[in-house]
MARDREN-598294 format. One record per residue: x, y, z of N, C-alpha, C, O in turn. Coordinates in Angstrom, 1 decimal, padded with zeros to 4 digits. Example, Ala and Ser with C-alpha at 12.3 -4.5 7.8 and 13.67 -1.06 7.14 Angstrom:
<rs>
n_x;n_y;n_z;ca_x;ca_y;ca_z;c_x;c_y;c_z;o_x;o_y;o_z
013.2;-005.7;007.8;012.3;-004.5;007.8;013.2;-003.3;007.8;014.2;-003.3;008.5
012.8;-002.2;007.1;013.7;-001.1;007.1;012.9;000.0;007.9;013.4;001.1;008.0
</rs>
This chain:
<rs>
n_x;n_y;n_z;ca_x;ca_y;ca_z;c_x;c_y;c_z;o_x;o_y;o_z
-018.9;038.2;-003.7;-018.8;036.8;-003.6;-019.1;036.2;-002.0;-019.0;036.9;-001.0
-019.3;035.4;-002.1;-019.7;034.5;-000.8;-018.5;033.8;-000.3;-017.6;033.3;-001.0
-018.5;033.7;001.3;-017.1;033.0;001.3;-018.0;032.0;002.7;-018.6;032.6;003.6
-017.8;030.8;002.7;-018.4;030.0;003.4;-017.5;029.3;004.4;-016.5;029.0;003.8
-017.5;029.0;005.7;-016.6;028.0;006.6;-017.3;027.0;006.9;-018.5;027.0;007.3
-016.7;026.0;006.8;-017.2;024.5;007.1;-016.2;024.0;007.9;-015.0;023.9;007.5
-016.7;023.5;009.1;-015.9;022.7;010.3;-016.2;021.7;011.0;-017.4;021.5;011.0
-015.5;020.8;011.7;-015.9;020.0;012.7;-014.8;019.3;013.0;-014.0;019.2;012.1
-014.6;018.6;014.4;-013.7;017.9;014.6;-013.1;016.8;013.8;-014.0;016.3;013.0
-011.6;016.0;013.5;-011.8;015.0;012.6;-012.3;013.9;013.1;-012.2;013.6;014.3
-013.0;013.2;012.3;-014.1;012.4;012.1;-015.5;012.8;012.5;-016.4;012.0;012.6
-015.6;014.0;012.5;-017.2;014.5;012.7;-018.0;014.2;011.4;-019.2;014.1;011.5
-017.4;014.2;010.3;-018.3;014.0;009.1;-018.3;014.9;008.2;-018.8;014.8;007.1
-017.5;016.3;008.8;-017.2;017.3;007.9;-016.7;017.2;006.7;-017.2;018.0;005.9
-015.8;016.4;006.3;-015.5;016.0;004.6;-016.5;015.4;003.9;-016.7;015.7;002.7
-017.3;014.5;004.5;-018.4;014.0;003.7;-019.5;015.2;003.0;-020.1;015.2;001.9
-019.6;016.2;004.1;-020.8;016.9;004.0;-020.0;017.8;002.8;-020.8;018.0;001.8
-019.0;018.3;002.6;-018.2;019.2;002.3;-018.5;018.5;000.7;-018.8;019.1;-000.3
-018.2;017.4;000.8;-018.1;016.5;-000.7;-019.7;016.5;-001.3;-020.0;016.4;-002.4
-020.2;016.5;-000.4;-021.9;016.5;-001.1;-022.2;018.0;-001.5;-022.9;018.2;-002.5
-021.7;018.9;-000.8;-022.0;020.3;-000.9;-021.4;020.5;-002.2;-022.1;020.9;-003.1
-020.3;020.3;-002.6;-019.6;020.7;-003.7;-020.1;019.5;-004.6;-019.4;019.2;-005.5
-021.3;018.9;-004.6;-021.8;018.5;-006.1;-022.9;019.5;-006.4;-023.3;019.6;-007.5
-023.4;020.2;-005.5;-024.7;021.0;-005.7;-024.2;022.2;-005.8;-024.9;022.9;-006.5
-023.4;022.9;-005.4;-023.0;024.6;-005.7;-021.6;024.4;-006.7;-020.9;023.5;-006.8
-021.6;025.6;-007.2;-020.4;026.2;-007.9;-019.5;026.9;-007.1;-019.5;028.1;-007.4
-018.5;026.5;-006.1;-017.9;027.2;-005.1;-016.1;026.6;-005.1;-015.8;025.4;-005.2
-015.3;027.7;-005.1;-013.9;027.1;-004.8;-013.8;026.3;-003.8;-014.2;026.8;-002.7
-013.3;025.3;-003.6;-012.8;024.7;-002.8;-011.7;024.9;-002.0;-010.7;024.5;-002.7
-011.3;025.4;-000.6;-009.9;025.7;-000.4;-010.0;025.1;001.3;-010.8;025.3;002.2
-008.7;024.3;001.1;-008.6;023.6;002.8;-007.5;024.6;003.0;-006.6;025.1;002.3
-008.0;024.9;005.2;-007.2;025.6;005.2;-005.8;025.3;005.7;-004.8;026.0;005.8
-005.9;023.7;005.8;-004.7;023.4;006.2;-003.7;023.5;004.8;-002.5;023.9;004.8
-004.4;023.0;003.6;-003.2;022.9;002.6;-002.8;024.2;002.2;-001.8;024.4;001.5
-003.6;025.5;002.7;-003.1;026.6;002.0;-002.1;027.0;003.6;-001.3;027.9;003.2
-001.8;026.7;004.9;-001.0;026.9;005.5;000.3;026.2;004.8;001.3;026.7;004.3
-000.1;024.7;004.9;001.3;023.9;004.4;002.0;024.9;003.1;003.1;025.5;003.2
001.1;025.0;001.9;002.0;025.8;001.0;002.7;026.9;001.4;003.9;027.1;001.0
002.2;028.0;002.4;002.8;028.9;002.9;004.3;028.0;003.5;005.4;028.1;003.0
004.1;027.3;004.7;004.8;026.8;005.2;006.2;026.1;004.4;007.4;026.3;004.7
005.7;025.5;003.4;006.7;025.2;002.3;007.3;026.2;001.5;008.4;026.1;001.0
006.6;027.0;001.2;007.5;028.2;000.2;008.1;028.7;001.4;009.2;029.0;001.0
008.1;028.9;002.9;008.8;029.3;003.4;010.3;028.6;003.8;011.2;029.1;004.4
010.1;027.6;003.5;011.0;026.3;003.7;010.6;025.8;005.6;011.5;025.2;006.2
010.0;025.9;005.9;009.9;025.7;007.6;009.5;023.9;007.4;010.2;023.1;008.1
008.5;023.5;006.5;008.4;022.2;006.5;008.5;021.6;005.0;008.7;022.3;004.0
008.5;020.2;004.9;008.2;019.4;003.5;006.9;019.0;003.6;006.4;019.0;002.5
006.1;018.7;004.6;004.8;017.9;004.1;003.9;018.7;005.3;004.5;019.6;005.8
002.8;018.5;005.7;001.9;019.0;006.6;001.7;018.4;007.6;001.0;018.9;008.5
002.5;016.9;007.5;002.6;016.4;009.3;003.4;017.0;009.9;003.2;017.0;011.1
004.5;017.8;009.3;005.5;018.5;010.1;004.9;020.1;010.5;005.6;020.9;011.2
004.1;020.3;010.1;003.4;021.9;010.1;003.0;021.7;011.8;003.6;022.4;012.6
002.1;020.8;012.2;001.6;020.7;013.5;002.8;020.8;014.4;002.6;021.2;015.5
004.1;020.6;014.0;005.0;020.0;015.0;006.1;021.6;015.1;007.1;021.7;015.8
005.5;022.6;014.3;006.4;023.8;014.6;005.8;024.6;015.4;004.6;024.5;015.9
006.7;025.6;015.6;006.3;026.5;017.3;004.9;026.8;017.2;004.2;026.7;016.2
004.5;027.2;018.3;002.8;027.6;018.3;002.7;028.9;017.7;001.7;029.1;017.0
003.7;029.8;018.0;004.0;031.4;017.2;004.2;031.3;016.2;003.4;031.9;015.5
005.2;030.5;015.5;005.1;030.1;013.9;003.7;029.6;013.3;003.3;030.0;012.2
002.9;028.7;014.0;001.8;028.5;013.1;000.9;029.5;013.2;000.2;029.7;012.3
000.7;030.3;014.5;-000.2;031.1;014.3;000.1;032.3;013.1;-000.9;032.8;012.6
001.5;032.8;012.6;001.5;033.5;011.7;001.4;033.0;010.5;001.1;033.7;009.5
001.4;031.8;010.4;001.1;031.1;009.1;-000.5;031.1;009.4;-000.9;031.3;008.3
-001.1;031.0;010.0;-002.6;030.6;010.2;-002.9;032.4;009.4;-003.6;032.8;008.5
-002.3;032.9;010.0;-002.8;034.8;009.9;-002.5;034.9;008.1;-003.4;035.4;007.4
-001.4;034.3;007.7;-001.1;034.8;006.2;-002.2;033.8;005.3;-002.7;034.2;004.2
-002.5;032.4;006.0;-003.3;031.8;005.0;-004.8;032.4;005.3;-005.7;032.1;004.5
-005.1;033.2;006.2;-006.5;033.7;006.3;-006.5;034.9;005.2;-007.4;035.0;004.3
-005.3;036.0;005.4;-005.6;036.9;004.3;-005.4;035.9;002.7;-006.1;036.4;001.8
-004.8;035.1;002.4;-004.8;034.8;000.9;-006.1;033.8;000.8;-006.5;033.7;-000.4
-007.1;033.0;001.7;-008.1;033.0;001.6;-009.3;034.2;001.1;-010.1;034.1;000.2
-008.9;035.4;002.2;-009.8;036.6;001.8;-009.9;037.2;000.8;-011.0;037.8;000.6
-008.6;037.1;-000.1;-008.2;037.6;-001.0;-008.6;036.6;-002.2;-009.0;037.2;-003.3
-008.7;035.4;-002.3;-009.9;034.6;-003.1;-010.9;034.7;-003.1;-011.6;034.6;-004.1
-011.5;034.9;-001.9;-013.0;034.9;-002.2;-013.6;036.5;-002.4;-014.8;036.8;-002.3
-012.7;037.3;-002.8;-013.2;038.7;-003.1;-013.6;038.6;-004.6;-014.4;039.4;-005.1
-012.9;037.5;-005.3;-013.2;037.3;-006.8;-013.9;036.1;-007.0;-014.3;035.8;-008.2
-014.2;035.5;-006.1;-015.1;033.9;-006.5;-015.6;033.3;-005.1;-015.2;033.7;-004.1
-016.6;032.3;-005.2;-017.3;032.1;-004.2;-016.5;030.9;-003.7;-016.0;030.2;-004.6
-016.4;030.7;-002.4;-015.3;030.0;-001.8;-015.7;029.1;-000.6;-016.3;029.9;000.1
-015.6;027.9;-000.1;-015.9;027.4;000.8;-014.5;027.0;001.3;-013.6;026.7;000.5
-014.3;027.0;002.8;-012.9;026.9;003.1;-013.4;025.8;004.1;-014.2;026.1;005.0
-012.8;024.8;003.9;-013.0;023.7;005.0;-011.5;023.8;005.9;-010.4;024.1;005.5
-011.9;023.2;007.4;-010.9;023.0;008.3;-011.1;022.3;009.7;-012.3;022.3;010.2
-010.3;021.9;010.2;-010.5;021.3;011.6;-010.9;022.2;012.7;-010.6;023.3;012.5
-011.5;022.1;014.0;-011.6;023.2;015.2;-010.6;023.1;015.7;-010.2;024.0;016.4
-009.7;021.9;015.5;-008.5;022.0;016.7;-007.3;021.4;016.0;-007.5;020.7;015.0
-006.2;021.6;016.3;-004.9;021.0;015.6;-004.1;020.6;016.8;-003.8;021.4;017.6
-003.9;019.4;016.9;-003.1;018.6;018.1;-001.7;018.9;017.8;-001.4;018.5;016.7
-000.7;019.6;018.6;000.5;019.6;018.5;001.4;019.3;019.5;000.9;019.2;020.6
002.4;019.1;019.4;003.4;018.6;020.5;003.1;019.2;022.0;003.2;018.6;023.0
002.7;020.8;021.7;002.5;021.9;022.8;001.2;021.5;023.2;001.0;021.9;024.4
000.2;020.8;022.7;-000.9;021.0;023.2;-002.2;021.2;021.7;-002.0;021.2;020.4
-003.5;021.4;022.4;-004.1;021.7;021.1;-004.4;023.1;020.5;-005.1;023.8;021.3
-004.0;023.7;019.5;-004.3;025.1;018.9;-005.9;025.0;017.9;-006.3;024.1;017.3
-006.5;026.3;018.2;-007.8;026.3;017.5;-007.3;026.5;015.7;-006.4;027.1;015.2
-008.2;025.7;015.1;-007.8;025.1;013.5;-008.2;026.8;013.1;-007.1;027.4;012.7
-008.9;027.4;013.1;-009.2;028.5;012.6;-009.6;029.6;014.1;-010.6;029.4;014.7
-008.5;030.6;014.5;-008.8;031.2;015.5;-009.6;032.4;015.4;-009.8;032.9;014.3
-010.1;032.8;016.6;-011.8;034.0;016.2;-010.6;034.9;015.5;-010.9;035.3;014.4
-009.5;035.3;015.9;-008.9;036.8;015.0;-009.1;036.3;013.3;-009.6;037.0;012.4
-008.7;034.7;013.1;-008.4;034.6;011.5;-009.9;034.8;011.1;-010.1;035.6;010.2
-011.1;034.2;011.9;-012.5;034.2;011.4;-013.0;035.7;011.4;-013.9;035.9;010.6
-012.6;036.8;012.1;-013.1;038.0;012.1;-011.9;038.5;010.9;-012.3;039.5;010.3
-011.1;038.3;010.6;-010.5;038.6;009.2;-011.4;037.9;007.9;-012.0;038.6;007.1
-011.4;036.8;007.8;-012.1;036.3;006.9;-013.6;037.0;006.9;-014.0;037.3;005.8
-014.7;037.2;008.0;-015.6;037.6;007.8;-016.5;036.3;007.2;-016.8;036.6;006.0
-016.8;035.6;007.4;-017.5;034.5;006.3;-019.2;034.8;006.4;-019.7;035.1;007.4
-019.7;034.7;005.4;-020.7;034.7;004.9;-021.7;033.8;005.7;-022.7;034.2;006.1
-021.2;032.5;005.8;-021.8;031.2;006.5;-020.4;030.6;007.2;-019.2;030.6;006.7
-021.1;030.1;008.6;-020.3;029.2;009.0;-021.1;028.0;009.6;-022.1;028.0;010.4
-020.5;027.0;009.0;-021.1;025.8;009.7;-020.1;025.0;010.1;-019.0;025.0;009.7
-020.7;024.2;011.3;-020.2;023.2;012.3;-020.9;022.0;012.0;-022.1;021.9;012.0
-020.2;021.2;011.8;-020.6;019.7;011.7;-020.1;018.9;013.1;-018.9;018.8;013.5
-021.4;018.4;013.6;-021.0;017.9;015.0;-021.5;016.4;014.8;-022.3;016.2;013.8
-021.0;015.4;015.6;-021.2;014.0;015.7;-021.1;013.7;017.3;-020.7;014.4;018.3
-021.9;012.4;017.3;-021.5;011.6;018.8;-019.9;011.2;019.1;-019.1;010.8;018.3
-019.9;011.4;020.3;-018.1;011.2;020.1;-017.7;009.4;019.7;-016.7;008.8;019.2
-019.2;008.7;020.3;-018.6;007.4;019.7;-018.4;007.2;018.4;-017.5;006.4;018.0
-019.4;008.0;017.6;-019.2;007.9;016.3;-017.9;008.2;015.4;-017.5;007.7;014.3
-017.3;009.2;016.2;-016.3;010.1;015.6;-015.1;009.1;016.0;-014.1;009.0;015.3
-015.3;008.4;017.1;-014.2;007.2;017.6;-014.4;006.1;016.4;-013.3;005.7;016.0
-015.1;005.8;016.1;-015.3;004.7;015.2;-014.8;004.9;013.7;-014.3;004.1;013.0
-015.1;006.3;013.5;-014.4;006.7;012.0;-013.2;006.6;012.2;-012.6;005.9;011.4
-012.5;007.1;013.4;-011.4;007.5;013.2;-010.3;006.3;013.6;-009.1;006.4;013.2
-010.8;005.0;014.3;-010.0;003.9;014.5;-010.4;003.1;013.2;-009.5;002.3;012.8
-011.6;003.2;012.3;-011.6;002.4;011.3;-010.7;002.9;010.0;-010.5;002.2;009.0
-010.2;004.2;010.1;-009.5;004.8;009.2;-008.1;004.3;009.3;-007.4;004.9;010.0
-007.5;003.3;008.5;-006.5;002.7;008.8;-004.7;003.8;008.1;-003.5;003.6;008.0
-005.4;004.9;007.8;-004.1;005.7;007.6;-004.1;006.7;008.9;-003.4;007.7;008.9
-004.7;006.3;009.8;-004.5;007.2;011.5;-003.5;006.4;012.2;-003.9;005.7;013.1
-002.6;006.4;012.0;-001.7;005.3;013.0;-001.9;006.2;014.4;-001.9;005.6;015.5
-002.0;007.6;014.3;-001.7;008.2;015.5;-002.7;008.0;016.5;-002.4;007.8;017.7
-004.1;008.0;016.2;-005.3;007.5;016.9;-005.0;006.6;017.7;-005.2;006.7;018.9
-004.4;005.4;017.2;-004.5;004.2;017.8;-003.2;004.6;019.3;-003.3;004.2;020.5
-002.1;005.2;018.8;-001.5;005.7;019.9;-001.9;006.1;020.8;-001.7;005.7;021.9
-002.6;007.3;020.4;-003.4;008.2;021.3;-004.5;007.5;022.5;-004.7;008.0;023.6
-005.2;006.2;021.9;-005.9;005.6;022.3;-005.4;004.7;023.6;-006.0;004.4;024.6
-004.1;004.3;023.2;-003.0;003.8;024.2;-002.8;004.7;025.6;-003.3;004.6;026.7
-002.1;005.5;025.1;-002.2;006.6;026.1;-003.1;007.1;027.1;-002.9;007.3;028.3
-004.2;007.2;026.1;-005.7;007.5;027.0;-005.8;006.4;028.0;-005.8;006.7;029.2
-005.9;005.0;027.5;-006.1;004.1;028.4;-005.0;004.0;029.5;-005.4;003.8;030.7
-003.8;004.2;029.3;-002.6;003.9;030.0;-003.0;005.0;031.5;-002.8;004.7;032.7
-003.6;006.4;030.8;-003.9;007.4;032.1;-005.5;007.3;032.7;-006.2;008.2;033.2
-005.8;005.8;032.5;-007.0;005.6;033.1;-008.2;006.2;032.5;-009.2;006.4;033.2
-008.2;006.4;031.2;-009.6;007.1;030.9;-010.6;005.2;030.4;-010.2;004.1;030.0
-011.9;005.5;030.8;-012.6;004.6;030.7;-013.3;004.6;029.5;-014.1;005.5;029.5
-013.3;004.0;028.2;-014.1;003.7;027.0;-015.3;003.6;027.4;-015.5;003.1;028.5
-016.2;004.0;026.6;-017.7;003.4;026.3;-017.8;002.0;025.8;-017.0;001.6;024.9
-018.6;001.2;026.1;-018.6;000.2;025.6;-018.5;-000.3;024.0;-018.2;-001.4;023.6
-018.9;000.6;023.4;-018.9;000.9;021.7;-017.4;001.2;021.3;-016.8;000.7;020.4
-017.0;002.1;022.1;-015.4;002.2;022.0;-014.7;001.2;022.4;-013.7;001.0;021.7
-014.8;000.4;023.3;-014.2;-000.7;024.1;-014.1;-001.9;022.8;-013.1;-002.6;022.4
-015.5;-001.8;022.4;-015.4;-003.2;021.3;-014.6;-002.5;020.1;-014.1;-003.4;019.4
-014.5;-001.5;019.9;-013.7;-000.9;018.6;-012.0;-001.3;019.1;-011.2;-001.9;018.4
-011.6;-000.9;020.4;-010.4;-001.0;020.6;-009.9;-002.7;021.2;-008.8;-002.9;021.6
-010.6;-003.6;021.2;-010.9;-004.5;021.2;-010.5;-005.6;019.3;-009.6;-006.4;019.0
-011.5;-005.1;018.6;-011.0;-005.1;017.3;-009.9;-004.8;016.9;-009.4;-005.6;016.1
-009.4;-004.0;017.2;-007.8;-003.4;016.5;-006.6;-004.0;017.2;-005.4;-003.8;016.8
-007.1;-004.7;018.4;-005.9;-005.2;018.8;-005.2;-004.5;020.2;-004.2;-004.9;021.0
-006.2;-003.2;020.3;-005.5;-002.2;021.5;-005.8;-002.6;022.6;-004.9;-002.4;023.5
-007.1;-003.3;023.2;-007.6;-004.0;024.2;-007.5;-005.6;024.2;-007.7;-006.2;023.1
-007.1;-006.1;025.2;-007.3;-007.7;025.0;-008.9;-008.1;025.2;-009.7;-007.6;026.0
-009.2;-009.2;024.2;-010.5;-009.5;024.6;-011.3;-010.0;025.9;-010.5;-010.7;026.6
-012.0;-010.0;026.3;-012.3;-010.0;027.5;-012.9;-011.4;027.9;-013.9;-011.8;027.2
-012.4;-012.2;028.8;-012.4;-013.7;029.0;-014.3;-013.6;029.4;-014.9;-012.6;029.9
-014.9;-014.7;028.9;-016.0;-015.1;029.2;-016.3;-015.6;030.5;-015.7;-016.7;030.6
-016.8;-015.4;031.4;-017.4;-015.7;032.3;-018.4;-016.8;032.3;-019.3;-016.8;031.4
-018.5;-017.6;033.0;-019.7;-018.6;033.0;-020.7;-018.3;033.8;-020.5;-018.1;035.0
-021.9;-018.3;033.3;-023.3;-017.9;034.0;-023.5;-018.8;035.5;-023.4;-020.0;035.6
-023.6;-017.9;036.5;-023.9;-018.8;037.6;-025.1;-019.6;037.7;-026.2;-019.1;037.8
-024.8;-020.8;037.8;-026.0;-021.9;037.7;-027.1;-021.9;038.9;-026.9;-022.0;040.1
-028.0;-021.7;038.3;-029.2;-021.4;039.4;-030.0;-022.8;039.6;-030.1;-023.8;038.8
-030.3;-022.7;040.5;-031.4;-024.4;041.1;-032.5;-023.6;040.4;-032.7;-022.3;040.4
-033.3;-024.5;039.5;-034.9;-024.5;039.2;-035.6;-025.0;040.4;-035.4;-026.2;040.6
-036.4;-024.4;041.1;-037.5;-024.9;041.9;-038.7;-025.5;041.0;-039.1;-024.9;040.0
-039.1;-026.5;041.5;-040.6;-026.5;041.2;-041.8;-026.3;042.0;-042.2;-026.7;043.1
-042.2;-025.7;041.4;-043.3;-025.4;042.0;-044.3;-026.5;042.7;-044.4;-027.6;042.2
-044.9;-026.0;044.0;-045.8;-027.3;044.3;-047.2;-027.0;044.5;-047.7;-026.8;045.6
-048.0;-027.0;043.3;-049.2;-026.6;043.7;-050.1;-027.5;043.8;-051.2;-027.2;044.2
</rs>
């Protein structure tokens, strides 16, 4: 049986790629975060997925390892596509979404990394009304002096995170007539 891992940072388009792929192939779709949440709920550590990222890093790593074992076991009897994000934002910093030691245990037949331009990712994330955390992060970044690109600046203005720029009157220039 085949095991495929598909990943990208949030907003890169990996979910879109996954959905199109699943229309074409007969694979079982497993989301790594869902498996991790299932394990954490079974152990009474969390009630929902958002609480998972707030667990201590060592606890998250134990759950990652167990999730990898469950996925590997499923892939022995059927074709599986696993999707996950490259990183997980935690209060203690970023953790790899699928650490090297989990990947080595999974030993996937194929690894697909979906990439996108940072502005495109920001547009997608800021346009997603279910992602309130991104607006708060943008405010934090701006407070720290991060300078957004023009594209991101326009998004932040449209979202009400940045004020609309005041329009400056163009300098008046005198037109001289040519004396020929």
